[in-house]
TORKOL-4160 file (C-alpha; in steps of 0.2 Angstrom, whole numbers, padded with zeros to 4 digits, m for minus):
83
<pt num="1" X="0053" Y="0056" Z="0218"/>
<pt num="2" X="0070" Y="0057" Z="0208"/>
<pt num="3" X="0070" Y="0039" Z="0204"/>
<pt num="4" X="0052" Y="0039" Z="0199"/>
<pt num="5" X="0056" Y="0053" Z="0186"/>
<pt num="6" X="0071" Y="0044" Z="0179"/>
<pt num="7" X="0061" Y="0028" Z="0177"/>
<pt num="8" X="0047" Y="0038" Z="0168"/>
<pt num="9" X="0059" Y="0046" Z="0157"/>
<pt num="10" X="0066" Y="0029" Z="0152"/>
<pt num="11" X="0049" Y="0022" Z="0148"/>
<pt num="12" X="0044" Y="0038" Z="0139"/>
<pt num="13" X="0059" Y="0036" Z="0128"/>
<pt num="14" X="0056" Y="0017" Z="0125"/>
<pt num="15" X="0038" Y="0020" Z="0120"/>
<pt num="16" X="0040" Y="0037" Z="0110"/>
<pt num="17" X="0057" Y="0035" Z="0103"/>
<pt num="18" X="0063" Y="0052" Z="0109"/>
<pt num="19" X="0067" Y="0059" Z="0126"/>
<pt num="20" X="0054" Y="0070" Z="0134"/>
<pt num="21" X="0059" Y="0088" Z="0138"/>
<pt num="22" X="0045" Y="0094" Z="0149"/>
<pt num="23" X="0040" Y="0088" Z="0166"/>
<pt num="24" X="0023" Y="0094" Z="0173"/>
<pt num="25" X="0021" Y="0091" Z="0192"/>
<pt num="26" X="0010" Y="0099" Z="0205"/>
<pt num="27" X="0018" Y="0110" Z="0219"/>
<pt num="28" X="0018" Y="0096" Z="0232"/>
<pt num="29" X="0028" Y="0084" Z="0220"/>
<pt num="30" X="0040" Y="0099" Z="0216"/>
<pt num="31" X="0043" Y="0101" Z="0235"/>
<pt num="32" X="0047" Y="0082" Z="0236"/>
<pt num="33" X="0059" Y="0083" Z="0221"/>
<pt num="34" X="0068" Y="0098" Z="0228"/>
<pt num="35" X="0073" Y="0087" Z="0243"/>
<pt num="36" X="0085" Y="0077" Z="0232"/>
<pt num="37" X="0096" Y="0092" Z="0228"/>
<pt num="38" X="0109" Y="0100" Z="0239"/>
<pt num="39" X="0103" Y="0118" Z="0234"/>
<pt num="40" X="0084" Y="0116" Z="0233"/>
<pt num="41" X="0082" Y="0134" Z="0227"/>
<pt num="42" X="0093" Y="0131" Z="0212"/>
<pt num="43" X="0079" Y="0126" Z="0200"/>
<pt num="44" X="0091" Y="0129" Z="0185"/>
<pt num="45" X="0102" Y="0115" Z="0191"/>
<pt num="46" X="0087" Y="0104" Z="0194"/>
<pt num="47" X="0082" Y="0106" Z="0177"/>
<pt num="48" X="0099" Y="0103" Z="0170"/>
<pt num="49" X="0102" Y="0087" Z="0180"/>
<pt num="50" X="0085" Y="0081" Z="0174"/>
<pt num="51" X="0087" Y="0088" Z="0157"/>
<pt num="52" X="0069" Y="0093" Z="0158"/>
<pt num="53" X="0060" Y="0109" Z="0159"/>
<pt num="54" X="0049" Y="0109" Z="0175"/>
<pt num="55" X="0031" Y="0116" Z="0174"/>
<pt num="56" X="0022" Y="0117" Z="0190"/>
<pt num="57" X="0003" Y="0115" Z="0187"/>
<pt num="58" X="m0010" Y="0112" Z="0201"/>
<pt num="59" X="m0021" Y="0102" Z="0190"/>
<pt num="60" X="m0008" Y="0088" Z="0188"/>
<pt num="61" X="m0012" Y="0073" Z="0199"/>
<pt num="62" X="0003" Y="0062" Z="0194"/>
<pt num="63" X="0019" Y="0068" Z="0186"/>
<pt num="64" X="0017" Y="0070" Z="0167"/>
<pt num="65" X="0031" Y="0069" Z="0154"/>
<pt num="66" X="0030" Y="0076" Z="0137"/>
<pt num="67" X="0040" Y="0083" Z="0122"/>
<pt num="68" X="0036" Y="0100" Z="0116"/>
<pt num="69" X="0052" Y="0104" Z="0106"/>
<pt num="70" X="0051" Y="0101" Z="0087"/>
<pt num="71" X="0063" Y="0088" Z="0080"/>
<pt num="72" X="0078" Y="0096" Z="0073"/>
<pt num="73" X="0075" Y="0112" Z="0083"/>
<pt num="74" X="0066" Y="0127" Z="0078"/>
<pt num="75" X="0063" Y="0131" Z="0060"/>
<pt num="76" X="0068" Y="0148" Z="0053"/>
<pt num="77" X="0054" Y="0159" Z="0046"/>
<pt num="78" X="0054" Y="0160" Z="0027"/>
<pt num="79" X="0048" Y="0174" Z="0016"/>
<pt num="80" X="0038" Y="0172" Z="0000"/>
<pt num="81" X="0048" Y="0176" Z="m0015"/>
<pt num="82" X="0045" Y="0193" Z="m0022"/>
<pt num="83" X="0034" Y="0195" Z="m0038"/>
């Protein structure tokens, strides 16, 4: 499972020109992924190693990568100039 995600990440970056930051997987896929880590309950470490946020979604058949962050980070709110 881990090798598959790394391959998908490389392909995503090649096609889209940027790295994904979100991995959508179903519960069974998440359980398989957990087996690759020494502490399967440490989800924070899993996400740090993958450099992806993990979203468990039961409607996902195959793992899905996507980018949800805005390029350049979040934009600050601007206020209209006073009249």
